[in-house]
C-alpha positions in Angstrom: -8.1 -14.2 19.4 -4.5 -13.0 19.9 -3.2 -15.8 17.7 -5.8 -14.8 15.0 -4.7 -11.1 15.2 -1.0 -12.2 15.0 -1.6 -14.2 11.8 -3.7 -11.4 10.3 -1.0 -8.8 11.0 1.7 -11.2 9.6 -0.4 -11.8 6.5 -0.8 -8.0 5.9 2.9 -7.4 6.4 3.8 -10.0 3.9 1.2 -8.6 1.4 2.7 -5.1 1.7 6.2 -6.5 1.4 5.3 -8.4 -1.8 3.6 -5.4 -3.4 6.3 -3.0 -2.6 9.3 -5.2 -3.5 10.7 -4.7 -7.0 12.0 -7.4 -9.2 15.5 -8.9 -8.4 18.4 -6.6 -9.2 19.9 -9.3 -11.5 16.7 -9.5 -13.7 16.3 -7.6 -17.0 12.9 -7.3 -18.7 12.8 -6.6 -22.4 9.8 -5.7 -24.7 10.9 -6.6 -28.2 9.9 -7.7 -31.7 9.8 -11.5 -32.3 13.0 -13.1 -33.5 14.8 -9.9 -32.9 17.8 -10.8 -30.8 19.8 -14.1 -31.3 19.0 -16.3 -28.2 22.7 -17.2 -27.9 23.6 -13.5 -27.5 21.1 -13.2 -24.7 22.6 -16.2 -23.0 26.1 -14.7 -23.4 24.9 -11.5 -21.8 23.3 -13.4 -18.9 26.5 -15.3 -18.3 28.7 -12.2 -18.5 26.5 -10.1 -16.2 25.3 -13.0 -14.0 21.7 -12.0 -14.6 18.4 -13.4 -16.0 16.8 -11.9 -19.1 13.0 -12.0 -19.5 11.3 -10.8 -22.7 7.9 -10.3 -24.2 7.3 -9.8 -27.9 5.0 -7.5 -29.8 4.0 -7.5 -33.4 3.2 -3.9 -34.1 4.2 -0.5 -32.6 0.5 0.3 -32.1 -0.1 -2.8 -29.9 3.1 -2.2 -28.0 2.2 1.4 -27.3 -1.4 0.6 -26.4 -0.2 -2.0 -23.8 2.1 0.5 -22.2 -0.6 3.2 -22.1 -3.0 0.7 -20.4 -0.5 0.5 -17.6 1.9 -2.3 -18.4 5.1 -1.7 -16.5 8.1 -3.8 -15.5 10.1 -3.4 -18.7 13.7 -2.1 -18.6 14.4 -1.8 -22.3 11.9 -1.4 -25.2 12.5 -1.4 -28.9 10.0 1.0 -30.6 10.3 2.2 -34.2 11.2 5.8 -34.8 7.7 7.4 -35.0 6.6 5.6 -31.8 9.8 6.5 -30.0 9.1 10.2 -30.9 5.6 9.8 -29.5 6.8 8.2 -26.3 9.4 11.0 -25.9 6.8 13.7 -26.4 4.6 12.0 -23.7 7.5 11.9 -21.2 7.5 8.1 -21.1 11.3 7.7 -21.5 14.2 7.9 -19.1 17.6 9.4 -20.0 20.3 7.1 -21.4 23.7 8.1 -20.0 26.3 8.4 -22.9 29.2 7.7 -20.5 27.7 4.3 -19.8 27.8 3.4 -23.5 31.5 3.3 -24.7 30.4 1.3 -27.7 28.3 4.2 -28.9 31.3 5.1 -31.0 30.5 2.2 -33.3 27.3 3.8 -34.7 27.1 5.7 -37.9 26.7 9.3 -36.6 23.9 10.1 -39.1 21.6 7.7 -37.3 22.3 9.0 -33.8 19.7 11.3 -32.3 20.8 14.7 -31.1 22.8 14.4 -27.9 21.3 16.5 -25.1 22.9 18.4 -22.3 26.4 18.8 -23.8 26.6 15.2 -24.8 25.8 13.7 -21.4 22.6 11.8 -22.3 20.3 10.8 -25.1 16.8 9.2 -25.1 17.2 6.5 -27.7 19.9 4.4 -29.3 19.3 3.3 -32.9 19.4 -0.5 -33.1 18.0 -1.9 -36.4 16.8 -0.7 -39.8 14.1 -2.4 -41.7 12.7 -1.9 -45.2 9.2 -3.1 -46.1 8.7 -4.8 -49.5 7.2 -7.8 -51.2 7.9 -11.5 -50.8 6.5 -13.9 -53.3 6.6 -17.6 -54.2 8.8 -18.1 -57.3 7.3 -21.6 -57.8 3.7 -20.3 -57.9 3.8 -17.1 -59.9 6.0 -14.9 -62.1 6.8 -11.3 -61.2 7.5 -9.2 -64.3 7.4 -5.8 -62.6 8.9 -5.2 -59.1 6.2 -2.8 -58.0 3.6 -2.3 -55.3 1.1 -2.8 -58.1 1.4 -6.5 -57.5 -1.4 -6.2 -55.0 -3.7 -5.3 -57.9 -3.3 -8.7 -59.5 -6.7 -10.4 -59.6 -5.2 -13.7 -60.6 -3.8 -13.9 -57.0 -7.0 -13.0 -55.3 -7.2 -14.5 -51.8 -3.6 -15.5 -51.8 -2.0 -12.2 -50.8 -1.6 -10.3 -47.5 -0.5 -6.8 -46.5 0.8 -5.7 -43.1 -1.9 -4.9 -40.5 -0.1 -1.6 -39.9 -1.6 1.8 -40.6 1.7 3.4 -41.7 3.0 0.4 -43.6 -0.1 -0.4 -45.6 -1.1 3.2 -46.4 2.6 3.9 -46.9 2.8 1.3 -49.7 -0.2 2.9 -51.5 1.3 6.3 -51.1 4.6 5.3 -52.5 2.8 3.5 -55.4 1.0 6.8 -56.2 4.3 8.8 -56.0 3.6 10.5 -52.7 5.6 10.7 -49.5 4.8 8.1 -46.8 4.7 11.0 -44.4 2.4 13.3 -46.4 -0.2 15.4 -44.5 -2.0 16.3 -47.7 -5.6 15.1 -47.1 -6.3 14.5 -50.8 -3.1 12.3 -51.1 -4.0 10.3 -48.0 -7.5 9.7 -49.3 -6.2 8.6 -52.7 -4.0 6.1 -50.9 -7.0 4.8 -49.0 -8.9 4.4 -52.2 -6.0 2.5 -53.7 -5.8 0.3 -50.6 -9.5 -0.4 -50.8 -9.0 -1.6 -54.4 -6.1 -3.8 -53.4 -8.0 -5.2 -50.4 -10.4 -6.9 -52.8 -7.5 -9.2 -53.8 -6.2 -9.8 -50.2 -6.8 -12.7 -47.9 -6.4 -10.2 -45.1 -4.3 -7.6 -43.4 -2.0 -9.3 -40.9 1.5 -9.0 -39.4 2.0 -12.2 -37.4 1.7 -15.1 -39.8 3.1 -13.7 -43.1 6.4 -15.5 -42.5 4.8 -18.9 -42.0 2.2 -18.1 -44.7 4.7 -17.4 -47.4 6.9 -20.3 -46.4 4.0 -22.8 -46.5 2.6 -21.3 -49.7 -0.7 -20.6 -48.0 0.0 -17.1 -49.4 1.8 -16.4 -52.7 2.5 -12.8 -52.1 2.9 -10.9 -48.8 4.0 -7.4 -47.8 6.7 -7.8 -45.2 9.9 -6.6 -43.7 13.1 -7.4 -45.4 14.7 -9.1 -42.4 11.7 -11.4 -41.8 11.5 -12.4 -45.4 15.3 -13.0 -45.7 15.0 -15.3 -42.7 12.4 -17.3 -44.7 14.5 -17.3 -47.8 17.4 -18.8 -45.8 15.2 -21.9 -45.3 13.1 -21.9 -48.5 14.6 -21.4 -51.9 11.1 -20.9 -53.5 10.7 -17.5 -51.8 12.1 -14.3 -53.2 11.9 -10.7 -51.9 12.1 -7.3 -53.5 11.9 -3.6 -52.6 9.4 -2.1 -55.1 10.7 0.4 -57.7 8.5 3.1 -56.2 10.4 3.0 -53.0 10.1 1.5 -49.5 8.9 2.5 -46.1 11.9 2.6 -43.8 11.7 2.0 -40.0 14.5 2.6 -37.6 14.0 0.8 -34.4 15.5 2.2 -31.2 16.5 0.9 -27.8 14.9 3.0 -25.1 14.6 2.9 -21.3 11.1 3.6 -20.0 10.6 6.0 -17.1 9.5 3.2 -14.7 12.5 0.9 -15.5 13.8 -0.6 -12.3 17.2 -2.0 -13.5 18.6 1.0 -15.4 22.2 0.0 -14.7 21.6 -3.4 -16.3 19.6 -1.8 -19.1 22.6 0.4 -19.9 24.9 -2.6 -19.9 22.6 -4.5 -22.2 22.4 -1.6 -24.7 26.1 -1.2 -24.7 26.5 -5.0 -25.2 24.3 -4.8 -28.3 26.5 -1.9 -29.6 29.6 -4.1 -29.6 30.6 -4.5 -33.3 31.0 -8.3 -33.1 27.6 -8.7 -31.3 25.9 -6.4 -33.8 27.3 -8.3 -36.8 26.3 -11.7 -35.3 22.8 -10.5 -34.6 22.5 -9.1 -38.1 23.3 -12.5 -39.5 20.6 -14.0 -37.3 17.8 -11.4 -37.9 18.8 -10.4 -41.5 17.9 -6.8 -40.6 20.6 -4.1 -41.2 22.1 -2.1 -38.5 23.3 1.5 -38.1 26.4 0.0 -36.4 29.1 1.1 -38.9 31.8 -1.0 -37.2 29.8 -4.2 -37.6 29.4 -3.8 -41.4 33.0 -4.8 -42.0 32.5 -8.0 -40.1 29.7 -9.2 -42.3 30.2 -11.8 -45.1 30.3 -10.3 -48.6 27.1 -12.0 -49.5 25.3 -9.8 -46.9 27.2 -6.6 -47.6 26.2 -6.9 -51.3 22.6 -8.0 -50.8 20.3 -5.2 -52.1 17.4 -6.5 -50.0 19.5 -5.9 -46.9 21.4 -2.8 -48.0 19.3 -1.2 -50.8 21.0 0.8 -53.6 21.0 4.5 -53.4 18.4 4.9 -56.2 15.9 3.0 -54.1 16.8 4.9 -50.9 16.3 8.2 -52.7 12.6 7.1 -53.3 12.0 5.7 -49.8 10.8 7.4 -46.6 11.7 6.9 -43.0 8.4 6.8 -41.1 8.0 9.9 -38.9 5.7 10.8 -36.0 3.1 13.2 -37.4 1.5 14.4 -34.2 -2.3 15.2 -34.1 -2.3 15.7 -37.8 -1.6 12.0 -38.1 -5.3 11.4 -37.3 -5.8 11.7 -41.1 -4.1 8.3 -41.4 -6.4 6.9 -38.7 -9.5 8.1 -40.5 -8.3 6.7 -43.8 -7.4 3.4 -42.2 -10.8 3.1 -40.6 -12.3 3.6 -44.0 -10.2 0.9 -45.5 -11.0 -1.5 -42.7 -14.7 -0.9 -43.0 -14.8 -1.3 -46.8 
């Protein structure tokens, strides 16, 4: 009996020990978009800081946010887009990022840097990447005479096109086509965009965000809505694919590096963010992802072919017509209602 009690107590002690122990101090957990950071850069960071990096990938801001709200913890650095970052900040989900721990912050273009709080001592997010959504198509399968969002109205491509399974991106494309802001709170404009999207939906194979790269590369799809970096990655391997930002303007997403409230390795998290801010690292990662960066110092290190690529760095006349997606608060429910109507149509 005494031996049984001894083993029971020992088992309970070990169980408590396991559940209360955190992860190793030399382990960094990331929650990121797929194909977002060059693997060799992660290996370089691991070697430099004698640590191990573990990462999970998400395909939409909504799925990432939902997972976090359902209780997923253990991440040290997360990379939400701007409107989701604003929501997370409002809901007190983020830890402070200490400016003094980020000497490479000086490499960023100041216009992209969030307001520094507490006399410059901390911020809540560091801008990391900029994406522009547009249209990729197979040059060997169709001709594109007008670089417009109206391409999704082409009945001759019925069943061979996809749009992003993302509320703000899909509705945003329709809003831009109609000449409205992608952040409008005008109910009539949002409903008009939903009506337009319902018309386009008749020509789509589906709304999806995970397989558009593979689908356009394999010619399963002839036209897809996608992010410039993703499509430029495909174009690097497939000369039959082209990409354009529609004449009506793009939906712009700025992704941020944030540290969640529950992060256990904040010191390593700061080191990783500062590592990504290094001009050479940022330039190398841009060449891998094909997404542009707010890192001003990195731009000069890029090859001229990238510096002059309008799909990577759009001309001012396109930027003037484009909108950075913003968090719209409770009024954003208008978009949810419109999206529900589109999905049920």
